[in-house]
C-alpha positions as CSV (number, residue, x, y, z in Angstrom):
1,X,11.1,41.0,1.2
2,X,13.4,39.9,3.4
3,X,16.3,40.4,2.0
4,X,18.5,37.7,4.0
5,X,16.2,35.7,3.6
6,X,16.4,35.6,-0.3
7,X,20.7,35.7,0.0
8,X,19.9,32.6,2.2
9,X,17.8,30.6,-0.4
10,X,20.6,31.5,-3.1
11,X,23.2,30.6,-0.8
12,X,21.5,27.0,-0.5
13,X,20.6,26.7,-4.1
14,X,24.4,27.9,-5.2
15,X,25.7,25.4,-2.9
16,X,23.5,22.7,-3.8
17,X,23.9,22.7,-7.5
18,X,27.4,23.2,-6.8
19,X,27.4,19.4,-5.2
20,X,26.6,18.4,-8.2
21,X,23.9,16.1,-7.0
22,X,22.5,14.7,-10.5
23,X,25.6,12.3,-9.6
24,X,25.2,11.5,-6.3
25,X,21.3,10.6,-6.0
26,X,20.5,6.8,-6.1
27,X,16.9,5.8,-7.6
28,X,16.1,2.5,-8.3
29,X,17.2,0.9,-5.1
30,X,14.3,-2.4,-4.2
31,X,15.2,-5.2,-3.7
32,X,15.1,-7.5,-6.6
33,X,16.6,-10.2,-8.7
34,X,16.8,-10.8,-12.4
35,X,15.0,-14.0,-13.3
36,X,15.2,-14.0,-17.2
37,X,17.0,-11.9,-20.0
38,X,16.8,-11.7,-23.8
39,X,19.3,-9.9,-25.7
40,X,19.2,-6.8,-24.0
41,X,16.4,-6.9,-21.9
42,X,16.0,-8.1,-18.1
43,X,12.9,-9.4,-16.4
44,X,13.4,-7.7,-12.6
45,X,11.5,-9.5,-10.0
46,X,11.0,-7.6,-6.9
47,X,9.6,-10.0,-3.8
48,X,6.4,-9.5,-1.8
49,X,7.2,-7.7,1.9
50,X,4.0,-10.3,3.5
51,X,3.4,-7.6,5.8
52,X,0.3,-9.2,6.9
53,X,1.0,-12.9,5.9
54,X,-1.7,-12.2,2.7
55,X,0.1,-12.4,-1.2
56,X,-1.8,-10.6,-3.4
57,X,-1.9,-11.7,-7.0
58,X,1.5,-10.8,-8.7
59,X,1.4,-8.1,-11.5
60,X,3.5,-7.6,-14.7
61,X,4.8,-3.9,-15.3
62,X,5.8,-3.1,-18.9
63,X,7.6,-0.4,-19.2
64,X,7.8,2.4,-21.4
65,X,11.7,1.4,-23.8
66,X,12.2,5.0,-24.2
67,X,13.2,5.2,-20.4
68,X,14.8,3.7,-18.0
69,X,12.6,1.7,-15.1
70,X,13.7,3.6,-12.0
71,X,10.8,6.2,-12.6
72,X,8.5,3.3,-11.1
73,X,11.6,3.2,-8.1
74,X,12.5,6.7,-7.7
75,X,13.2,6.8,-3.8
76,X,11.8,5.7,-1.1
77,X,8.9,6.9,0.1
78,X,8.1,7.8,-4.2
79,X,8.5,4.9,-5.2
80,X,5.6,2.4,-6.8
81,X,7.5,-0.7,-6.3
82,X,7.7,-0.3,-3.2
83,X,4.3,0.3,-2.2
84,X,3.0,-2.7,-3.5
85,X,5.9,-5.0,-2.4
86,X,5.1,-3.5,1.0
87,X,1.4,-4.3,0.7
88,X,2.3,-8.4,-0.6
89,X,2.4,-7.7,-4.3
90,X,5.0,-9.9,-6.4
91,X,5.8,-7.6,-9.0
92,X,7.6,-8.8,-11.8
93,X,9.1,-5.4,-14.1
94,X,10.4,-5.9,-17.6
95,X,12.9,-3.5,-18.2
96,X,13.9,-3.3,-22.1
97,X,17.7,-2.4,-21.4
98,X,19.9,-0.2,-24.2
99,X,19.5,-0.4,-27.4
100,X,23.0,0.3,-29.8
101,X,23.2,0.1,-33.1
102,X,23.7,-3.9,-33.8
103,X,19.9,-3.4,-32.6
104,X,18.6,-0.6,-35.3
105,X,17.0,-3.4,-37.6
106,X,14.3,-4.8,-34.3
107,X,11.2,-4.8,-35.2
108,X,7.9,-4.0,-33.5
109,X,6.5,-7.3,-34.1
110,X,9.6,-9.2,-32.1
111,X,8.9,-6.5,-29.6
112,X,5.5,-7.0,-28.9
113,X,4.8,-10.9,-30.3
114,X,8.0,-12.4,-28.8
115,X,9.9,-10.5,-26.0
116,X,6.9,-9.1,-24.3
117,X,4.9,-12.7,-24.4
118,X,8.4,-14.6,-23.1
119,X,9.1,-12.4,-20.6
120,X,5.2,-12.6,-19.2
121,X,5.4,-16.1,-19.2
122,X,9.0,-16.8,-17.8
123,X,7.3,-14.2,-15.1
124,X,4.3,-16.3,-14.6
125,X,6.0,-19.6,-14.4
126,X,8.1,-17.6,-11.7
127,X,5.0,-17.0,-10.0
128,X,3.8,-20.7,-9.8
129,X,7.5,-21.9,-8.8
130,X,7.4,-19.7,-6.0
131,X,3.5,-20.3,-4.5
132,X,2.6,-16.8,-5.7
133,X,0.0,-18.4,-8.7
134,X,-1.8,-21.3,-8.7
135,X,-1.3,-23.9,-11.8
136,X,-4.2,-22.7,-13.8
137,X,-4.0,-19.1,-12.6
138,X,-2.2,-16.2,-14.6
139,X,-0.7,-12.8,-13.5
140,X,-2.3,-9.6,-13.5
141,X,-0.7,-6.8,-16.4
142,X,0.3,-3.3,-16.0
143,X,1.6,-0.9,-19.3
144,X,3.1,2.3,-18.7
145,X,3.1,4.6,-21.8
146,X,4.5,3.2,-24.6
147,X,4.9,0.3,-22.6
148,X,1.1,0.4,-21.9
149,X,0.6,0.7,-25.7
150,X,2.6,-1.8,-26.8
151,X,1.4,-4.2,-24.1
152,X,-2.4,-3.7,-25.3
153,X,-0.8,-4.9,-29.5
154,X,0.8,-8.0,-27.2
155,X,-2.2,-9.1,-25.8
156,X,-4.7,-8.8,-28.5
157,X,-2.9,-10.7,-30.7
158,X,-1.1,-13.3,-27.8
159,X,-4.4,-14.2,-25.7
160,X,-4.1,-16.2,-22.5
161,X,-1.1,-14.4,-20.8
162,X,-2.4,-12.4,-18.4
163,X,-6.0,-12.4,-16.3
164,X,-6.6,-8.7,-16.5
165,X,-5.2,-5.6,-17.9
166,X,-4.6,-1.9,-17.0
167,X,-2.6,0.9,-18.3
168,X,-1.1,4.4,-17.3
169,X,-0.8,7.0,-19.7
170,X,-0.9,4.8,-22.0
171,X,-1.7,6.6,-25.5
172,X,-4.5,4.3,-27.9
173,X,-5.8,7.0,-29.8
174,X,-2.7,8.8,-30.6
175,X,-4.7,10.8,-32.5
176,X,-6.1,12.4,-29.4
177,X,-2.6,13.6,-28.1
178,X,-2.7,17.0,-28.7
179,X,0.6,19.4,-30.0
180,X,2.3,15.3,-30.0
181,X,-0.1,14.5,-32.6
182,X,0.1,16.9,-34.9
183,X,4.0,17.2,-34.8
184,X,4.0,13.8,-35.8
185,X,2.3,13.8,-39.0
186,X,3.1,12.6,-42.0
187,X,2.8,15.1,-43.7
188,X,5.2,17.0,-42.0
189,X,7.3,14.4,-39.8
190,X,10.1,12.3,-42.0
191,X,10.1,9.3,-40.1
192,X,12.2,7.1,-43.0
193,X,14.4,9.6,-43.4
194,X,15.5,9.9,-39.4
195,X,15.3,6.3,-39.3
196,X,17.6,5.9,-42.3
197,X,19.6,8.8,-41.5
198,X,19.9,8.1,-37.5
199,X,19.7,4.3,-37.4
200,X,18.0,4.1,-33.9
201,X,16.0,7.0,-32.6
202,X,18.0,9.4,-30.7
203,X,16.9,9.6,-27.1
204,X,18.1,13.7,-27.6
205,X,16.4,14.4,-29.7
206,X,13.1,12.6,-28.2
207,X,13.8,14.6,-24.9
208,X,14.2,17.8,-26.8
209,X,10.7,16.7,-28.5
210,X,9.2,16.3,-25.2
211,X,10.9,19.3,-23.6
212,X,9.0,22.1,-27.0
213,X,5.8,20.5,-26.3
214,X,6.0,22.8,-23.3
215,X,8.1,26.3,-23.4
216,X,7.8,27.2,-20.5
217,X,8.8,24.0,-18.3
218,X,12.3,24.6,-18.2
219,X,11.8,27.9,-16.4
220,X,9.0,26.3,-14.5
221,X,11.6,24.0,-13.3
222,X,14.6,26.3,-12.2
223,X,11.5,28.4,-10.2
224,X,10.4,25.6,-8.8
225,X,14.0,24.4,-7.3
226,X,14.4,28.2,-5.9
227,X,11.4,28.3,-4.2
228,X,11.1,24.7,-2.5
229,X,15.0,24.6,-2.2
230,X,14.7,25.0,1.8
231,X,12.0,22.2,1.8
232,X,13.2,19.0,3.7
233,X,14.2,16.2,1.2
234,X,12.6,18.2,-1.7
235,X,17.1,18.9,-3.1
236,X,16.7,15.0,-3.7
237,X,13.8,14.3,-5.3
238,X,14.3,17.7,-8.2
239,X,17.8,15.8,-8.4
240,X,16.5,12.1,-8.6
241,X,13.9,13.2,-11.3
242,X,16.3,15.5,-12.9
243,X,18.3,12.7,-13.1
244,X,15.9,10.2,-14.7
245,X,14.9,12.5,-17.3
246,X,18.5,12.7,-18.4
247,X,18.9,9.1,-18.5
248,X,16.7,8.5,-22.3
249,X,17.0,5.8,-24.0
250,X,17.0,4.9,-27.6
251,X,13.9,4.2,-29.5
252,X,15.4,1.1,-32.1
253,X,15.0,2.3,-35.8
254,X,13.0,-0.2,-37.7
255,X,10.6,-0.6,-34.3
256,X,10.2,3.0,-34.4
257,X,9.5,3.5,-37.8
258,X,6.4,1.2,-37.5
259,X,5.6,2.6,-34.1
260,X,5.5,6.4,-35.4
261,X,3.3,5.1,-39.2
262,X,0.7,2.6,-37.6
263,X,-0.1,4.9,-33.9
264,X,0.8,8.4,-35.2
265,X,0.1,8.3,-39.1
266,X,-2.8,6.0,-39.1
267,X,-4.1,5.7,-35.7
268,X,-4.5,2.6,-36.3
269,X,-4.9,0.9,-32.8
270,X,-8.7,3.0,-33.0
271,X,-8.9,3.0,-36.8
272,X,-7.5,-0.5,-37.8
273,X,-6.3,-1.9,-41.0
274,X,-2.8,-2.0,-39.5
275,X,-0.4,-5.0,-40.6
276,X,2.6,-5.7,-38.5
277,X,5.2,-7.9,-39.6
278,X,2.0,-10.1,-41.5
279,X,-0.3,-10.1,-39.1
280,X,-3.4,-7.5,-38.3
281,X,-3.3,-5.7,-35.1
282,X,-6.6,-5.7,-33.9
283,X,-7.8,-4.5,-30.0
284,X,-10.8,-6.0,-30.7
285,X,-8.9,-9.3,-30.0
286,X,-8.4,-8.4,-26.6
287,X,-11.1,-9.6,-24.1
288,X,-9.6,-9.5,-21.1
289,X,-10.9,-7.1,-19.0
290,X,-9.1,-3.8,-19.2
291,X,-8.5,-0.4,-16.7
292,X,-7.4,3.0,-18.0
293,X,-5.9,5.3,-16.3
294,X,-5.1,8.5,-17.4
295,X,-3.2,11.3,-15.6
296,X,-5.0,14.7,-15.0
297,X,-2.1,16.7,-15.9
298,X,-0.7,15.0,-18.7
299,X,0.5,17.1,-21.3
300,X,1.8,13.9,-23.5
301,X,-0.8,11.6,-22.8
302,X,-3.8,13.5,-22.4
303,X,-7.1,11.7,-20.9
304,X,-8.5,11.4,-24.4
305,X,-5.8,10.0,-25.7
306,X,-5.5,7.0,-22.9
307,X,-9.2,6.2,-22.7
308,X,-9.4,5.6,-26.7
309,X,-8.9,2.4,-25.1
310,X,-12.9,2.5,-24.6
311,X,-13.6,2.1,-28.3
312,X,-10.9,-0.2,-29.5
313,X,-10.3,-2.6,-26.9
314,X,-12.7,-5.9,-27.2
315,X,-13.6,-6.7,-23.4
316,X,-14.8,-4.7,-20.9
317,X,-13.2,-1.4,-20.0
318,X,-13.2,0.7,-17.0
319,X,-11.9,4.3,-16.9
320,X,-10.3,6.4,-14.3
321,X,-8.3,9.6,-14.1
322,X,-6.3,10.1,-11.4
323,X,-4.1,13.3,-9.8
324,X,-0.6,14.2,-11.4
325,X,1.6,14.7,-14.5
326,X,2.7,12.2,-17.3
327,X,5.6,11.7,-15.0
328,X,4.3,12.8,-11.9
329,X,2.1,10.1,-11.6
330,X,5.1,7.9,-10.8
331,X,5.9,9.3,-7.9
332,X,2.7,10.6,-6.4
333,X,0.7,9.0,-3.4
334,X,-2.8,8.9,-5.5
335,X,-1.7,6.1,-8.4
336,X,-0.8,3.2,-6.1
337,X,-3.3,3.7,-3.7
338,X,-5.8,3.1,-7.3
339,X,-3.8,0.8,-8.3
340,X,-3.7,-0.9,-4.9
341,X,-7.4,-0.9,-5.0
342,X,-7.9,-2.7,-8.5
343,X,-5.4,-5.2,-7.8
344,X,-7.9,-6.4,-4.9
345,X,-11.1,-5.6,-7.5
């Protein structure tokens, strides 16, 4: 072993951590404007770059409401949005915002039947006004993680909002979610006590739960930064991911109660029988073409959970595995390329 090299590595690591890099990394820098607000939510419009004069069909993106949207625009060169707009795709992204104690009574029905449809309609209207869509055309829609689960419910209950739907790492068969589904079991997970006691489900508790899904993950994380501290660009990428991972969002209490009971306890997106805010949840009512992307190394939404869409959705469904984990898939090269292929298909 080269002692000098190891000493240099330790010195570089110490200097890197001493500069507190997590505070100095800027994420979410792609140029955009907010075109719609409802409460604390916002629709962010990212205009296409027109690389070859061709503008593709607009894409509406439903992000997970438990994290910030910037994982799709982490850093230049590691951004799903950057790659989409560079290839002429107008992007409309739903940023759910940050709920406070005053939002504890927001229901899941309000999110999927009011907020999401309004965001989609406003995006389509903006796209038509700017020549991205003809008067009789609809955008495509993509949902990531729980933002995809919500999107599937919304499009099944509110037809005529999108031409096609794609989901990325979005659980549909929740009982195929591995360890997470075992933990979120009606016999062992006191969701009523949690919501009644905390109000909104705390972001810190959610972060700890995801961390314990892979107990060795924290050790692996520090080993990775130690091994790669001398690689160009890696320390910045590491710091950006740490920043995003530490910037969680609380889950509105009543919406969380309904989500856990309907999805994890009853697995109702597959099994049926769920009545949400007085209306049945039935994905068989969704008839537009759908495509499910699953991340190969996903420990939060394994492919089996994502591909539950095939047995639940009423329209034609295709499936595809892409490389990466639940979060890593958002900054890799594989998914943006496959998403563009789906858009063009």
